[in-house]
C-alpha positions as CSV (number, residue, x, y, z in Angstrom):
1,M,-31.5,-2.4,4.6
2,S,-31.1,1.6,4.5
3,I,-28.1,2.4,7.0
4,T,-28.8,5.6,8.9
5,H,-26.4,5.2,11.7
6,L,-22.3,4.2,11.8
7,V,-21.7,3.4,15.3
8,T,-18.6,3.0,17.1
9,H,-17.5,3.5,20.6
10,S,-16.6,7.0,22.4
11,G,-13.6,8.5,23.9
12,G,-10.2,7.6,22.6
13,F,-9.6,6.0,19.1
14,H,-7.3,3.5,17.3
15,A,-6.4,2.8,14.1
16,D,-8.9,0.3,13.5
17,E,-12.4,1.9,14.1
18,L,-10.9,5.1,12.3
19,L,-10.3,2.8,9.3
20,S,-13.5,0.8,9.9
21,S,-15.4,4.5,9.5
22,V,-13.8,5.4,6.4
23,V,-14.8,2.3,4.6
24,L,-18.2,2.9,5.8
25,S,-18.8,6.4,5.5
26,Q,-17.7,5.9,1.5
27,L,-20.5,3.4,1.3
28,F,-23.2,5.4,3.1
29,P,-22.2,8.8,2.7
30,D,-25.9,10.1,4.3
31,A,-25.8,7.6,7.4
32,T,-25.0,9.8,10.7
33,L,-21.7,8.8,12.7
34,V,-22.3,7.7,16.5
35,R,-19.7,7.5,18.8
36,S,-20.7,6.0,22.0
37,R,-21.1,3.0,24.4
38,D,-24.3,3.3,25.0
39,A,-26.2,0.3,24.9
40,Q,-29.4,2.2,23.1
41,W,-26.6,2.6,20.6
42,T,-24.5,-0.4,20.6
43,T,-27.3,-3.1,20.6
44,P,-28.1,-3.8,16.9
45,G,-31.2,-2.3,15.5
46,A,-32.6,-1.6,12.4
47,G,-30.2,1.1,10.1
48,K,-27.8,0.4,12.7
49,L,-23.8,-0.4,11.6
50,I,-21.9,-1.1,14.8
51,Y,-18.4,-1.8,14.6
52,D,-15.5,-2.2,17.4
53,V,-18.0,-2.0,20.3
54,G,-21.2,-4.2,21.3
55,R,-19.1,-7.5,22.7
56,A,-20.2,-9.3,19.6
57,Y,-19.5,-10.1,15.9
58,N,-23.0,-10.7,13.5
59,A,-22.6,-9.5,10.4
60,E,-26.6,-10.6,9.7
61,S,-27.0,-8.2,12.9
62,G,-25.4,-5.8,11.7
63,I,-22.4,-5.6,14.6
64,F,-18.9,-6.2,14.0
65,D,-16.9,-6.5,17.1
66,H,-13.6,-8.2,18.0
67,H,-13.3,-7.7,21.8
68,Q,-15.3,-10.4,23.1
69,R,-14.5,-14.3,23.5
70,P,-14.2,-16.1,21.6
71,N,-12.6,-13.6,19.2
72,P,-13.3,-13.6,15.4
73,L,-10.3,-15.4,13.6
74,R,-9.4,-15.3,10.4
75,P,-9.3,-18.8,8.4
76,D,-5.8,-19.0,9.1
77,G,-6.2,-18.4,12.9
78,Q,-4.7,-14.6,12.9
79,P,-7.6,-12.5,14.9
80,Y,-9.7,-9.9,13.2
81,S,-9.8,-6.1,14.4
82,S,-13.2,-4.0,13.5
83,F,-11.4,-3.1,10.7
84,G,-10.6,-6.8,9.2
85,L,-14.1,-7.6,9.9
86,I,-15.5,-4.4,8.2
87,W,-12.8,-5.1,5.3
88,A,-14.0,-9.0,5.0
89,H,-17.6,-7.6,4.3
90,F,-17.7,-4.6,2.8
91,G,-14.2,-3.9,1.4
92,R,-15.0,-4.9,-2.3
93,A,-17.8,-2.7,-2.4
94,Y,-15.4,0.3,-1.3
95,L,-13.1,-0.7,-4.1
96,Q,-16.4,-1.0,-6.7
97,A,-17.3,2.6,-5.2
98,L,-13.4,3.6,-5.8
99,A,-14.2,2.8,-9.4
100,V,-11.3,0.1,-9.4
101,P,-12.0,-1.9,-12.5
102,A,-14.3,-5.0,-11.7
103,A,-11.7,-7.5,-13.1
104,D,-9.3,-6.3,-10.5
105,I,-11.9,-6.0,-7.5
106,D,-11.0,-9.6,-6.0
107,A,-6.9,-9.4,-6.6
108,L,-7.0,-6.1,-5.3
109,H,-9.1,-7.0,-1.8
110,Q,-6.8,-9.7,-1.3
111,A,-3.8,-7.7,-1.9
112,I,-5.1,-4.5,0.4
113,D,-5.9,-7.2,3.4
114,D,-2.5,-8.8,2.9
115,S,-0.4,-5.6,3.2
116,F,-2.4,-3.2,4.8
117,V,-5.5,-4.7,6.6
118,L,-3.7,-7.7,8.5
119,P,-1.0,-5.6,10.2
120,I,-3.7,-3.3,11.8
121,D,-5.5,-6.5,13.0
122,L,-2.5,-7.5,14.1
123,L,-1.5,-4.5,15.9
124,D,-4.4,-3.7,17.5
125,N,-4.9,-7.6,18.7
126,G,-1.5,-7.2,20.5
127,A,-0.4,-10.0,18.3
128,L,2.3,-7.9,16.8
129,E,5.1,-6.0,18.7
130,P,5.3,-2.6,17.4
131,S,9.1,-2.9,18.7
132,G,9.7,-5.3,15.8
133,A,10.0,-2.0,13.4
134,G,13.0,-1.1,15.8
135,P,13.9,3.0,15.5
136,L,10.7,2.9,13.0
137,A,8.3,1.9,15.4
138,G,7.4,5.5,16.3
139,L,6.4,5.7,12.6
140,L,3.8,2.9,12.2
141,L,0.6,3.9,10.8
142,P,-1.6,2.9,13.7
143,T,0.9,4.7,16.3
144,L,0.6,8.0,13.5
145,L,-3.0,7.8,13.9
146,E,-3.0,7.7,17.3
147,T,-0.9,10.9,17.8
148,L,-3.5,12.5,16.4
149,K,-5.7,11.7,19.9
150,P,-5.8,14.8,22.4
151,V,-3.3,14.8,24.8
152,F,-3.7,13.9,28.6
153,D,-4.6,17.6,29.5
154,D,-6.4,19.0,26.7
155,R,-10.0,17.6,27.5
156,G,-13.3,18.6,27.2
157,P,-16.6,17.0,26.5
158,S,-16.1,17.0,23.1
159,R,-12.4,16.7,22.6
160,D,-12.5,13.1,21.4
161,D,-14.9,13.6,18.9
162,E,-13.2,16.4,17.7
163,A,-10.0,14.9,16.9
164,F,-11.3,11.9,15.5
165,Q,-13.5,13.8,13.2
166,Q,-9.8,15.6,12.3
167,A,-8.2,12.1,12.3
168,L,-10.3,11.0,9.4
169,P,-9.4,12.2,6.3
170,V,-6.2,11.6,7.4
171,A,-6.8,8.1,7.9
172,R,-8.9,8.1,4.5
173,A,-5.9,9.6,2.9
174,F,-3.7,6.7,3.7
175,L,-5.8,3.7,2.8
176,E,-6.9,5.4,-0.5
177,A,-3.3,5.5,-1.1
178,A,-2.9,2.2,-0.7
179,V,-5.6,1.3,-3.0
180,R,-4.6,3.6,-5.8
181,T,-0.9,2.1,-5.6
182,K,-2.4,-1.7,-5.4
183,A,-4.8,-0.7,-8.6
184,A,-1.8,1.0,-10.5
185,K,0.3,-2.1,-9.9
186,C,-2.7,-4.0,-11.2
187,R,-2.7,-2.0,-14.2
188,A,0.9,-2.1,-14.6
189,E,0.8,-5.7,-14.5
190,G,-0.6,-6.5,-18.1
191,V,1.7,-3.4,-19.7
192,V,4.6,-5.2,-18.3
193,Q,3.8,-8.9,-19.4
194,Q,3.6,-7.7,-22.9
195,A,6.9,-6.1,-22.8
196,I,8.3,-9.3,-21.6
197,V,7.0,-11.1,-24.5
198,A,8.4,-8.4,-26.9
199,A,11.9,-8.7,-25.3
200,G,11.9,-12.3,-25.6
201,T,15.7,-13.5,-24.6
202,A,16.9,-9.8,-24.2
203,R,18.6,-9.0,-20.6
204,V,17.2,-5.2,-21.2
205,L,13.1,-4.8,-20.8
206,E,11.8,-1.7,-22.4
207,L,8.6,0.0,-20.8
208,P,6.9,2.8,-22.3
209,M,6.8,4.5,-19.0
210,G,8.0,4.5,-15.5
211,M,5.6,1.9,-13.6
212,P,5.7,-0.9,-11.2
213,F,7.7,-4.0,-13.0
214,R,9.8,-5.9,-10.3
215,A,6.4,-8.5,-8.7
216,A,5.2,-8.7,-12.5
217,I,8.5,-9.7,-13.7
218,E,8.9,-12.4,-11.0
219,R,5.2,-13.7,-12.0
220,A,6.5,-14.1,-15.6
221,G,9.4,-15.9,-14.2
222,A,11.6,-13.7,-16.6
223,D,14.6,-14.5,-14.3
224,H,17.2,-13.6,-17.3
225,L,16.4,-10.0,-17.4
226,L,18.6,-7.7,-15.5
227,F,17.9,-4.3,-16.1
228,V,14.6,-2.0,-17.2
229,V,14.4,1.2,-19.7
230,H,11.8,4.0,-20.1
231,P,11.7,7.1,-20.8
232,R,11.1,9.6,-18.2
233,D,10.6,13.5,-17.9
234,G,12.3,14.3,-21.4
235,D,15.1,11.9,-20.7
236,W,15.7,7.8,-20.5
237,A,16.1,6.0,-17.2
238,L,18.1,2.9,-16.5
239,N,17.0,0.7,-14.1
240,T,18.3,-2.5,-12.1
241,I,15.6,-5.2,-10.8
242,R,15.8,-5.7,-7.2
243,K,16.0,-9.6,-5.8
244,G,12.9,-9.4,-4.2
245,G,10.1,-6.9,-2.1
246,D,12.0,-6.9,0.8
247,T,15.5,-6.1,0.1
248,F,17.4,-3.3,-2.0
249,E,19.9,-6.1,-3.8
250,S,19.7,-6.2,-7.3
251,R,20.0,-9.2,-9.6
252,A,22.7,-7.1,-11.3
253,D,24.5,-3.4,-10.0
254,L,25.3,-0.8,-12.5
255,P,28.9,-0.6,-13.6
256,A,31.3,0.8,-10.5
257,A,33.2,2.7,-12.7
258,W,30.1,4.6,-13.3
259,A,29.1,5.3,-9.6
260,G,28.2,9.1,-8.5
261,L,29.2,10.5,-11.9
262,T,27.6,13.0,-14.1
263,D,27.6,14.4,-17.6
264,A,31.0,14.6,-19.2
265,A,32.8,12.5,-16.5
266,L,30.1,9.5,-17.3
267,E,30.2,9.9,-21.2
268,Q,34.0,9.6,-20.6
269,A,33.5,6.5,-18.1
270,C,30.8,4.6,-19.9
271,G,31.7,5.7,-23.4
272,V,28.3,6.5,-24.5
273,Q,27.4,10.2,-25.8
274,G,24.5,11.3,-24.0
275,A,24.8,9.5,-20.8
276,K,24.0,11.9,-17.9
277,F,23.8,10.7,-14.5
278,C,24.7,7.3,-12.3
279,H,23.3,7.2,-8.9
280,N,26.2,6.4,-6.2
281,A,24.6,3.3,-5.6
282,R,24.7,2.0,-8.7
283,F,20.6,1.1,-9.2
284,I,19.7,4.0,-11.7
285,A,21.4,6.1,-14.5
286,V,20.1,8.6,-17.1
287,A,20.4,9.1,-20.5
288,A,19.4,11.8,-23.0
289,T,18.0,10.1,-25.3
290,R,17.1,6.3,-26.0
291,E,19.8,5.1,-28.4
292,A,21.7,6.2,-25.4
293,V,19.7,4.5,-22.6
294,L,20.4,1.7,-24.7
295,A,23.8,1.7,-25.2
296,M,24.2,1.8,-21.7
297,A,22.0,-0.6,-20.7
298,E,24.0,-2.7,-23.5
299,K,27.4,-2.0,-21.7
300,A,25.9,-2.7,-18.3
301,V,24.8,-6.4,-19.5
302,A,27.9,-7.0,-21.1
303,E,29.8,-6.2,-17.6
304,A,27.1,-8.2,-15.4
305,M,27.7,-11.3,-17.4
306,V,31.4,-11.0,-17.3
């Protein structure tokens, strides 16, 4: 079926139909986006994809709402928003349209669903309280997207539609950034796995460039690794390895005597010529050469193993 119209509700908007529109407009760029609550638009028909309106969910008929009872639920019982429904049915095609390698699409589709789509679904359905984010609640993506709606005294017959169109590229930028980030992690994993094999039982992992490494190290079960080194813009970086994605605690910190030092002071403290910088929080240090950074890493390992 040729899709000629993408239909969602008029009036104020939320993150779920905005992000659904991002996915669908990527897949059906020639379709006209219609914002309406008129039954002639919100009733399934030829050429229409209807979402976040219409009080029904029937993929074969092209309607993807979640406000009706019973509402559509994920296999684990958590509620869908329109974005979750659109992602479930069109997310893989969207990733393919963004040139994600075929071998990575299923894993990336699930990763985006877990980390990006599901939180939108839960917030939209009131199953997750924004207040749980504490002082960051006002910086949650759904909240930020809703700030793009017209304020109460900025009214006019077309203001909601104008604001929706202005918000679309913002929502698109965030979704595409999430895809790029997750896709990069997929690409990096193979590189990290090869480096782990090459490192053997060594405590220091050397990578050819800066890249995401913690998740790949965890999946490989490389619990013996303490530090990572890689070239960085003309110098070399020495990084700690965080214990998990939800903590800043490292498997081992860099030596306390290095904290906050630079250049000659750091060289004196660590005894390595070419040492340039150590962050005060002791999670990264920088050296001028590979030889220098490996020497610093060796000293860091020795102190961590005491």
